[in-house]
C-alpha positions in Angstrom: -0.2 0.1 -0.1 1.1 3.5 -1.0 2.1 5.8 1.9 0.2 8.8 2.4 2.8 11.2 1.4 3.3 8.9 -1.9 -0.4 9.0 -2.5 -0.6 12.9 -2.3 2.3 13.4 -4.5 0.9 11.0 -7.2 -2.6 12.9 -7.0 -0.9 16.2 -7.1 1.0 15.1 -10.4 -2.0 13.8 -11.9 -4.4 16.9 -11.7 -4.4 20.5 -12.0 -4.2 23.1 -9.5 -7.1 25.3 -8.4 -6.5 29.3 -8.5 -5.6 31.2 -5.3 -8.3 31.0 -2.6 -9.7 34.1 -1.3 -10.3 34.4 2.8 -13.7 35.3 4.4 -13.0 35.9 8.3 -15.5 36.7 10.9 -15.8 33.7 13.1 -14.2 33.2 16.4 -13.9 29.4 16.0 -13.7 26.8 13.4 -16.0 26.8 10.8 -17.9 23.5 10.4 -20.5 24.0 7.8 -20.9 26.3 4.9 -23.9 26.7 2.5 -24.6 28.9 -0.5 -27.8 30.1 -1.7 -29.6 28.8 -4.5 -28.8 32.0 -6.6 -25.4 32.1 -5.4 -25.8 35.6 -4.0 -25.3 34.6 -0.4 -23.3 32.5 1.9 -24.2 30.8 5.3 -21.4 29.7 7.7 -21.8 27.5 11.0 -19.3 28.3 13.6 -18.1 26.8 16.7 -18.2 30.1 18.4 -22.1 29.3 18.5 -22.9 31.7 15.8 -24.3 31.5 12.3 -23.2 34.2 9.8 -24.6 35.3 6.6 -22.4 36.8 3.8 -22.9 38.5 0.6 -21.2 36.6 -2.1 -18.8 36.4 -3.8 -17.6 39.6 -2.3 -17.4 38.2 1.2 -19.3 41.2 3.0 -20.6 40.1 6.4 -24.2 40.8 6.6 -25.7 39.3 9.8 -24.7 37.2 12.7 -27.6 34.9 13.6 -26.9 34.3 17.5 -29.3 31.9 19.4 -27.5 28.4 19.7 -25.9 27.8 23.2 -23.6 25.4 21.8 -21.1 25.0 18.4 -23.1 25.0 15.2 -22.5 22.2 13.1 -24.4 22.8 10.0 -26.4 25.2 7.8 -28.9 24.7 4.7 -30.7 27.1 2.7 -34.5 26.3 1.8 -35.0 25.8 -1.9 -36.6 29.0 -2.3 -33.7 30.8 -0.6 -35.9 32.4 1.8 -35.4 30.2 5.0 -32.0 29.2 6.7 -31.9 26.0 8.9 -29.0 25.5 11.4 -28.2 22.7 13.5 -26.1 22.4 16.6 -24.3 20.6 19.6 -27.3 22.1 21.7 -29.5 19.4 20.2 -31.8 21.9 18.4 -32.6 22.9 14.9 -33.3 26.8 14.5 -34.9 28.4 11.5 -34.1 32.0 10.4 -35.3 34.5 8.0 -32.8 35.0 5.5 -33.9 38.6 4.3 -33.3 40.2 7.8 -32.0 37.3 9.9 -34.8 37.1 12.2 -35.3 33.9 14.2 -38.4 32.1 13.4 -38.8 28.9 15.2 -36.8 26.0 17.0 -37.3 22.3 16.5 -36.5 20.2 19.6 -36.5 16.4 19.5 -32.9 15.0 19.3 -30.9 13.8 22.2 -27.6 14.8 20.9 -25.6 16.8 18.6 -27.4 17.3 15.4 -24.9 16.8 12.9 -26.4 17.7 9.8 -29.8 19.1 8.3 -31.1 18.8 4.8 -34.5 20.6 3.0 -36.8 18.3 1.0 -36.9 19.6 -2.6 -40.5 21.2 -1.9 -39.2 23.0 1.0 -41.9 21.4 3.3 -39.9 19.3 5.3 -36.5 19.0 7.1 -34.5 15.9 7.7 -32.0 16.1 10.5 -29.1 13.7 11.8 -27.7 13.2 15.0 -25.0 11.7 17.5 -28.3 10.0 19.2 -28.4 7.7 16.2 -31.8 8.9 15.1 -32.9 10.5 12.0 -35.9 12.9 12.2 -38.4 14.3 9.6 -39.8 17.8 10.4 -42.9 19.3 9.0 -41.6 23.2 8.7 -44.8 24.9 8.6 -46.0 23.4 11.9 -42.5 22.8 13.5 -43.3 19.3 14.2 -41.7 16.1 14.0 -43.3 13.6 11.5 -41.1 10.8 11.5 -38.3 9.2 13.4 -36.1 6.8 11.5 -34.3 4.1 13.7 -31.6 1.7 12.8 -28.4 3.1 12.8 -26.1 1.9 15.7 -23.7 4.9 15.7 -23.9 8.6 15.3 -25.6 9.6 12.1 -23.2 12.1 10.6 -25.2 13.2 7.5 -28.6 13.1 5.9 -29.6 14.1 2.3 -32.8 13.9 0.2 -33.2 12.5 -3.2 -34.5 14.6 -6.1 -37.9 13.7 -5.8 -38.3 14.2 -2.1 -39.3 10.6 -1.5 -36.1 9.1 -0.2 -33.3 10.0 2.3 -29.8 8.5 2.7 -27.6 8.5 5.8 -24.1 8.0 6.8 -23.1 6.6 10.3 -20.3 6.0 12.4 -21.5 2.3 12.5 -19.8 2.0 9.0 -23.3 2.0 7.1 -25.2 3.9 4.7 -28.9 3.6 4.9 -31.5 4.6 2.2 -35.0 5.2 3.8 -38.5 5.6 2.5 -39.9 8.7 4.0 -43.5 8.3 3.7 -43.2 4.9 5.2 -40.7 5.7 7.5 -38.7 2.6 6.9 -35.4 1.6 5.8 -35.0 0.1 2.1 -31.4 -0.5 1.9 -28.3 -0.9 3.9 -25.0 -0.4 2.0 -21.9 -2.0 3.3 -18.4 -1.5 2.3 -16.7 1.3 4.5 -14.2 -0.2 6.8 -14.7 2.9 9.2 -17.3 5.5 9.9 -19.0 6.9 7.0 -18.8 10.9 7.2 -21.2 11.7 4.4 -23.4 10.3 1.5 -25.3 12.0 -1.3 -27.6 11.0 -4.0 -26.2 12.1 -7.3 -28.6 14.7 -8.9 -29.8 12.2 -11.4 -30.9 9.8 -8.5 -29.1 6.9 -9.9 -26.3 6.6 -7.7 -25.0 7.4 -4.0 -21.4 8.7 -3.3 -19.9 8.4 0.0 -16.9 9.2 2.0 -15.4 7.4 5.0 -12.9 7.5 7.8 -11.4 4.8 5.9 -10.2 7.4 3.5 -12.2 5.9 0.7 -14.7 7.7 -1.7 -17.2 5.2 -3.0 -20.2 4.9 -5.4 -23.3 2.9 -5.2 -26.0 1.9 -7.5 -29.4 3.2 -5.9 -31.5 0.4 -7.5 -29.5 -2.5 -6.3 -27.6 -1.1 -3.5 -24.5 -2.7 -4.8 -21.1 -0.7 -5.1 -20.2 0.5 -8.5 -16.6 0.9 -9.8 -15.0 4.3 -10.8 -13.7 3.8 -14.4 -10.4 5.4 -13.8 -9.6 2.8 -11.0 -10.8 0.0 -13.0 -8.2 0.9 -15.6 -5.4 1.3 -12.9 -6.3 -2.0 -11.5 -6.0 -3.9 -14.7 -2.5 -2.5 -14.8 -1.3 -3.1 -11.1 -3.5 -6.3 -10.5 -3.4 -8.2 -13.6 -3.7 -11.5 -11.6 -6.8 -10.3 -9.6 -9.3 -9.0 -12.2 -12.3 -9.6 -10.1 -10.7 -6.5 -7.8 -12.0 -4.1 -10.4 -15.4 -4.8 -9.4 -14.5 -3.1 -5.6 -12.4 -0.3 -6.5 -13.0 3.1 -5.0 -11.1 6.3 -4.7 -8.6 6.9 -2.0 -7.5 10.1 -0.2 -4.2 10.9 1.6 -6.4 12.3 4.6 -9.7 11.7 6.3 -12.3 13.4 4.2 -15.0 15.3 6.0 -16.6 17.1 3.2 -18.5 16.1 0.1 -20.6 18.0 -2.5 -21.6 17.8 -6.0 -21.5 20.7 -8.9 -25.1 21.4 -9.6 -24.9 19.7 -13.1 -23.9 16.4 -11.2 -20.8 16.0 -13.5 -18.3 16.7 -10.4 -17.6 15.7 -7.0 -15.6 17.4 -4.5 -14.0 16.4 -1.2 -12.4 18.3 1.5 -10.1 16.7 4.3 -8.6 16.9 7.7 -5.3 17.5 6.3 -6.7 20.6 4.1 -6.5 19.0 0.9 -9.3 19.8 -1.7 -10.1 17.5 -4.4 -12.5 17.4 -7.4 -13.3 14.3 -9.4 -15.1 13.8 -12.7 -18.0 11.4 -12.0 -18.4 9.9 -15.3 -14.7 8.9 -15.9 -13.4 8.7 -12.5 -10.7 11.0 -13.3 -9.3 13.7 -10.7 -9.5 17.1 -12.4 -8.1 19.4 -9.7 -6.5 19.3 -6.4 -5.2 21.9 -3.8 -3.7 21.9 -0.4 -5.3 24.6 1.6 -5.3 25.1 5.2 -5.6 22.2 7.8 -9.0 20.6 8.8 -11.1 21.6 5.9 -14.4 20.3 7.6 -17.0 21.2 4.8 -17.0 22.1 1.2 -19.6 23.5 -1.1 -19.7 24.2 -5.0 -20.8 27.8 -5.9 -24.0 27.2 -8.1 -22.4 28.3 -11.3 -19.6 25.7 -10.6 -16.7 28.2 -10.7 -15.3 28.0 -7.2 -15.7 25.9 -4.2 -16.3 27.1 -0.5 -14.5 25.5 2.2 -14.6 25.8 6.1 -11.6 25.4 8.5 -10.1 24.9 11.7 -8.4 28.3 11.6 -11.8 30.1 11.6 -11.6 30.8 8.1 -13.7 30.2 4.9 -11.7 30.0 1.7 -13.2 30.5 -1.9 -11.2 28.7 -4.1 -11.4 29.3 -8.1 -11.7 26.0 -10.2 -9.0 25.7 -12.8 
C-alpha cells in the first residue's frame, strides 16, 4: 500500500491546481459548515463560536450574525426558495431563520444529542436531521413538528440528504453503514456495506441513479441506488487492470482513495463533478463519469466542509483556523 505522502504526490502530479483562494474571516472559532443560497448571492456559515453568519457573495461582506444557539453550530442549509435558513447544533436543536433580515423563526426540538446535519426536502416543506443520538428525524417546517423518526443506525448519524424527488433520504453513520429510507413509510429500504470505518457523508447524485459516500477509511465510494451494490469508478478499473493483472475481480470493488480523512462532500449542480475536503486541508475534485481527478489543492488544515458555488466556478470550504476559503476552479 502506498504511503500517505506518496499517494498525495501522485494525486498532485495527476491533476490541475485550483486558483488562489480568497479568505472570508469573521468567526471566532472553527467553521464546520457552509452553504450557498440557490442564487449564489449569499453564503451561510456555521461556527463553533455558537454563531451562524450570513455573507454577501462573492465579495464576502458580512451581513448578519445569527445568535441563539448555546453550543457549537455544526451545519447550515438554505431552503430551496432561498428565503429560510436552517441551522443545527451541539445544543441538540435546529433553528430556522428568515434570510432577508436574519430574524429567528422557530426552534425544532426532539434530538438527544448533537445534530450533525440538516437537509431540506426539494419542495421546502420538510426538513431531515441527523444526530449523535443515532436517530434521523423528519420535520414539518410549517407546523414545526416532528413527523417521522427513522431508527436503525447503531452509531452517530453524521449526514442526511434527500433524493431529487423528495421520497427518500440517505444517511451516513459511525456504524460504517449507509442507509436509504422511504420517508413516507418511515422505513429503511437498503443498508449499504463496504466502508471499513465511519461513513462521514453520503449524497444522491443529482440524477438519482447513484449514491456517493466518503469514509474515515479514506475512501470515496459509489453505489447503485436500484440494487444497493457498489459501483466501480472507471479510472480505478483501468488502474487495477495494470497493477493487479492477476486479480481481475478486484476491479469490481475499486474506489477513490485520499491521503487524509475526508470530511466534506459536494456535487456540482450539473452532477458532473464531486468535491471532497479533508482533515489535512486537501481539496479534490473528481469527474464522476470518468473517475478522473480534475483538480487538487492543499489549503489550510482541517477542511471540515465543502460546497460548490451554483455556477460551478469555485468551491467554498470551512476550516479549523476560523476562515472560509473561496477557491476558483482551474
